[in-house]
N, C-alpha and C positions, 0 to 999 in steps of 0.2 A: 859563395854567400855574399850577401850585401853587407858592407861594413860601414858604420856611421863615420863620418869625417867632420871635424870641426871646420877645416878650411873649405873646408867646405863652405719645345708649347700643346691636341687635346685640351682645348680650353674648356674647363667646366664652368668657369666664371670669368668675366672680363671686366676690367676697370678701364674706362676710357679716360686716362689721366692726361688730358691735354692741358698743359699749364699755360693757357693763354691768359691774358689779363682778365681778372674778374672785375667787370665793370658794374655789376649789379650790387645792390645792398643785400648782403647775405643774411641780414636780419629780417628780410621781407618774409611775409607769411607764405605758406605753401600755396594758398589760393592765388596770391598775387604773382608768384613766380611762375606758376603753370599757365597763367593767363598772358604771360609775356608773348608778344607777337614775334614770330620767327619767319624769315623768308627762306623758302626752299628753292634754291636756284638750280640744283642738280636733280634730274628726274630718274637717273639710274645709278646704281652702285651697290656695294655690299652694305649690310646693316652697319658694319663697323665704320665704313667711310661716311655714311649719311649721319650717323650719330656723332661722328667727329665734327661734322659741320655744325650740328646743333650745339655741341660743347663749345666750339670756338665763338659762336654768336652769343650764347647765353652766359658763358663764363662758368657754367656748372659742369661738374665732373660726374660721369655716370658709373654706377656700380650695378651689374646685373649678372645673373646666372645664365650661362649660355646653354644649359640644358633646357632653358625656357626660350632663350633668344639665341639664334644661330648667327654668330658674328660674320661668317663667310657667305651667308645666303645672299644672293643677288636679287634685288627688288627693283621694281619700276613704279614710280609714284608721280603724282601731278605736281608741277611747280606751282608756287603761289605763297601767300602769307597765311600762317596758321598760328593759333595759340600753341605754346610749347607743348602742352598736354596732348593736343590733337596731332602735332607733328610726330611725337613719340609713338602714339598709337598707329599713325599712318606708316611710319618706317618699319616698326616691329610687326605690324599686321595683327596686333593683339590688344584689343581694348579692354581686356580683363586684367591688365596689369594695374597693380597699385603703385603709385608713385609717391614716395616719401622724401621729404626734404630734410637734410641734416647738414647745416652749415653750407659748405660749398658743394655738397654731394647730393645727387638724386639717385635714390635706391629704387630700382625697378624689380618687382617681384609679383608672384601670384598671391592673391589673398589667402588661399588655403595653405600656402607654405609659410605663413607668418608665425613666428613663435614669439609671444610677448617677452619683452626683455626681463620682466620680473617673475617669469614662471618659476615655480618651485615644485618640481615633480620628483624629488629625490626618492620618494617611496617606490616609484615605478622603475627608475633608472638612476640610482644614486651616483654612479661613476660619471655620468654625463654632466652632472652639476659640479663635479670637482675640477675637471679639466675640460678645456675645449681646444680645438685645433684650427689653425688657419694654414692654408697651403697656397701655392701659386707659382708664378713665373715672373721674373723681372726682366724687362727688355728696354733697349734704347728706343725712346719715343720717335726718333728721327730715322734711324737705320733699321729698326725692328730686330736688331741683333740681341741675343741674350746677354745679360750682364752677369759675368762670372764673379764669384767670391764677394758679392755685395753683402753688406751687413743688414740683418733683419733683427730688430730689437724692440723691447717694450720700454717706453720712456719711464725714467725714474725707477728703474729696476736694473738688476744685473742679468736678466734673462735675454738670451739672444741666440742666433744661429747665423749661418752664411748660406748663400746660394751655391748650388753645385755648378758643374761645368756646362750645364744647359740653362742656367739661370733659375732652376727650380729650388723651392724651399718649402719647409714645413716647420711650424712652431707650435709646440704644445704649451698651453698657458693655463695657470690656475684660474678657476672661475672667479675668484675674488678680484682679479685684475681686469674684468671685462669693461670697466669704466676708464681704463687707461688708453693710451694711444700706441700704435705700432709705428716705428720709424723704419723707413727703407732708405739706405744711403750707400753711396760708393764714391770714391774719389773721381772728380770730374763731372758729377751729376748733382742736380738740385735734389735734396732729400725731400721725401714725402712723409707726412704724418697723417694717419687715418685712425679714427675711433675704432677700437676693437669691437664695439657693439655692432658696427656695420659689417665686420669681417667674420664674426664668430661662426665657426663651423663651416666656413665657405672656402672655396678654392678660387684664387684670383689671378688674373694676369694684369700686371701693372707696368706702365711705361714711365720711365724716368727721363726727365729732360736734361740734355747735356748743359752744363754750366760753362759758359764761355767767359774768357778773360777779355776785358775791354782793352782796345788797342793802346789807350793812354797808360794803362797799368803795365803793359808790356814794355812800352818805351821808357817809362821812368824806373823800371825795375833794374837795379844794379846789384845783384847778389853775388858776393864772393863765395864760391863753393866751399873752399877750405874753411873760411870763417863760419859758414853756415854749419859745417860739420862740427867744428870746435864748439860753437854755441850749443849744439845739440848735446854734445858730450858733457859740457859744463852744466847743463840743465837737467841732467838725469835725476838728481836728488829731488828736484821740485816736481818732476813729472811722473816718476815711477815709484812704486811702493818699495819701501825698505823693510817692511814687516811681512811675515809670511801670510799666505792666503790659501784657501781651498778653491781650486778650479774644477768644476764638473765639466768634463770634456767628452766629446764623441770622437773616437779614433777609428780610422779604417786604413787598411793597407791591402795592396793587391799585386798580383803578377799577371800580366797579359802576354800571351804568346801569339804573335802574328795578329794583333788587334783583337784577340779573343781572351776574355778573362778565364784563367784556369785556377786561380786561388784567391779567395777573398776572405778577409777577416774583419769583422766589425765589433766594436766594443764601446762600453761606457767606462770611463776611468775617472777616478778622483786624483787630482794632482796636488800634492803639498808643494806649493811654489814659494820658494824663499825669495827674499828681497833682491832687487837688481844688483846690489853690492855683494851678494853671496855667490859662491861658486855653484855652478849648475850641479855639481856632484852632491850638493845638499838637497836638491829637489827629490821628492819621493812620489811613487805612483802606486795606487791601489786599484785592483780590478773589481768592477761592480758587475758588469755583464759582458758576455762575449759569445760570438758564434763564428764558425768557420764554414765556408762553402767551397768544396774542393772538387776539381774536375778529375774524375777517376779515369777518364779516357786518355788524358794527356799527361798526367802527372809523372808517369814513368819515363817520358821522353824529355822532360825538362829537369835539369839537374840543379841549377843554382836555387838557393832559398834566401828569403829576405831575413836579414838579421838587424836588430837594433833600430828599427823604424821609430819606436817610441823614444829611444835615447836620442835619435836624430832630432825629433821634434823639440826635445828639451834643449839640446845644444843650439838649435836654430833660434832660440830666444836670444837674438843677437845683442839686446840691451845688456844681458847678463854676460854673454860670451862674445865680447867685441871682436869681430873679424878684422883682419888687416885693412880691408877697404874702408872701414869707418874711422881710421886714424890717419889723418893727413899730415904725418910728420915728415921730416927730411929724408927718412929712410924708406918711405912708402914706395912700392913698385907701381903705384897707380897714378893716373892723371884724372883730374876732376873738371867738370864744366857745368855751368848753369843751363838746364834744359828748358826751363820755363815755369809758369805758375799754373796751379789748378786750385780746386776747392773741395772741401769735404764738410758737409753740414754747414755750408756758408762760411767756413773758415778758410782763409787763404793758405795754400800749401806750396812750398818751393820744391822743385824737382832737381835733384843733383845727379848727374850722370857720371859714372866712373868706369874706367877700363884700364887694363894693364899697359904699362909703358911699352913702346914698340920694341925696345931692345931686350925686354924680358922674354925669355923663351920657355919658361916653365908654365904649365897651364894654370892660369888664375881666373878671376871672375870679371864679368861685365854686367852692369845693371843700373838700376835707378833707386835712389833713396828719396822718400817723400817726407819732408820735414815741415811741420806747421810753422808758419811765419811768425805767429804771435808768441806762443809759449816755447817754441823751439823743440817740440816733441817729435821724435821719429815715429811715424804712424804706419809706414809700410816700406818694405824693401822687396824688389823683384830682381833676381840676379841668376846668372847661370855660368857654367864653365865656358871659357872661351872656346867656341865651336871649332875654331881652326886648330886648336891643340888638344881637343877633348880626348883623343885616343891615347895621348901620353899620360892621362890621369887614370887609366883603367885600373892600375895596380892599387890606387887609393880606395877603390870601391869593392874590389874582389880580394878576399883573403883566403879563399879556398875554392877550388873548382874540380870537377871530374876530369880525369885524364882523357885526352882526346877531344876536349871541348875548347874551342877558341872563342874568346869573348873580347870584344872591343867596345869601349864606351863611345857613344855617339852624342849624347846630350845629357846634361845634368842641370835641371832648372829648379828654382826654389822661389817661394813667395811667403813672406812673413808679415802679418799685420797686427796692429795694436789698436785698442779703443779704450776710451775713458769709462770708468765705472762710476757708481753713485758717489764714491768718495773723491772723485776728480782725478784719481791716479790712473795711469794707463797700465793695462794688463794685456798680455799676448792674447790675440783674438783668433788667429788662424795661421796654421803652418801647413805648407804643402810642398812635397818634393816629388819630382818626376825624373827617373833615371832610365835612359834608353840605351840598349846595347844591341850590337849585331853579334849573333852567335852562329858558329858552324861546327857541326860534329864531324869527327874523323870519318872519312870515306863518304861524306855527303858533298854533293857538288854545289848545292845552293845554301846560302845562309838564311837565317830567319831573324825576326826581331823579338826582342825581349824587353818588356817595360815593367820596371819596379816602380811603385808609387805608394806614398803614405801621406796621411792627412789628419790633422787634429784641429777641432774647432771648440772654442770655449763656449759653453752653453749657460753657465751660471758661475757666480763668484761669491765667495763668503770671506769676510775679513775679520770675523769675531770668533773667539774661542777656538783658535787654531793651534793644533798640536801635531807634532810628528806622528806618523803612523807606527803602531807596534811592529816590531821586526817581522813577526809571522804574517802580517798583512801586506807587507811590501812586495811589489812585483819587480822581478828582475828585468831591467830594461836593456840588457845586453844579449839576451838569449833570443831564440827564434820564437817570437810571440805567437805566431799562428799555431804552434804546437803546444802551447800552454794548456794544461788540463782545465776543463770548464764544464758547466752544466747549462742547458738551454731549456727554458719553459715555453709553453704554448703561446702565451701572450708576451712575446719576447721583449719588445721595447717598452711596453706599458706607457708611462708618461715621461719617458726620457726624450730629450730633443736629439735629433740626429741630422746628418747631412743626407738629403734624399739621394738615392742611387740614380745615376743617369740612365736613359732608356736602354742603351746597349748593355750596361751593367745589370739593369733590372732583368732584361731578357736572358742574360747569361745566368743569373741567379735562378730564374724559373727553370731554365734548361738543366742546370746542374742538379737542382733539387729533385728532378725526375729521374735522371739517368746516372747521377753521380752519387756521392756520399756526403753526408753532413757529419763531420767529426764532432761527436759529443761524448765526452768521457765522464 
């Protein structure tokens, strides 16, 4: 059993977010903008590549649904100078497109797909007017690689989610917020803010531009890592809430055997989160929704079970449960170094690298701490068990196993991030743990891989009228959560925000739903 330890892209719509310099006057009229003369110097390429060239010349960013426009379609066009409108028609091969200007964005769509912003048809479909959904994929604009664990949030609200391990996201938003903006951000990238009215009900692919640090800033930076850590610790009272709050979270945990998921549990939890200065034992959890999808074909061959994943997520709120590597005192078994500077939402962030001292032989951690340079807030930690000594830590993660089963820890990785809420205080935003083992059963020649993982993302935060949960509503966080009794309805997730399942996991879910069992009690 797993035991918690303290010391422990199918593009449906594409956004061509090329953040080149916007040299036009974005207050210009739609007519003026579309009459802008553009020179087409490339006569062959994909629609994506040719629209990218238009974006770089005009300074406008394109939003379009690739059910209408195929991003990867290769086209051949005639070089020359064209009004922007004609260039768009030429490249897309569709002169039926309506082109709408909104600030720095050009929205391409078919006239018949337009839904007026102020439509009120609640009589025909009331639920559609209560909530709307945006989905998509975040990727690095230069490398085209997916951006994992990026923050997707609604400005001036506490609503948000994160991207999954493929950069995918989904956010369910109250219709009353359609005039707000969505913010997409991640450490090391320029954040993007887009009107929700442009994204409402759509699936988008969005490229974020890496934010580089000027050479001058690197040269003049002289950050003492130990001092940066001490400043962070001394600033906790100013940066983190001391009063309790309700966090609505999406939690999932899984077991993968030889890279195939055999056990998946997903849930919505409400967490009574006490202040940073209170012991994590005071935090409470209430179960709102839960489902489990279990592989009937393999479960009898895999003996370990995951235990205390939720408890681990609470303990991994390291601002509350300060691990040894955050305290650079004279007795610390760690060494620290300044790794460099990055940015998040245009705010500078110092990166502190830590690792165990060479003479220390017990398995400790190695990783990076991201500390805002201005307010000294810790906003993210990425760390793992020293891989060279990982097998020595196996006993810390396994408290019971089946006789004849040999298990060795190969890797234990964690990521914890924080983000500011409306009140300016930072709350835990995302926790992820990945534990990988090699297992071998008695009388078996070859070993196999076992991957335990758990993840919790904060989707909403409430700071008013906060009270502890009644005893009968509290969920035990030390038991095997997957086996907790629950009910499951047809419209399971309704309007709750979740972390989208990755493609492999989604396929596994579909497979298991057909030939396996869904435990609903």
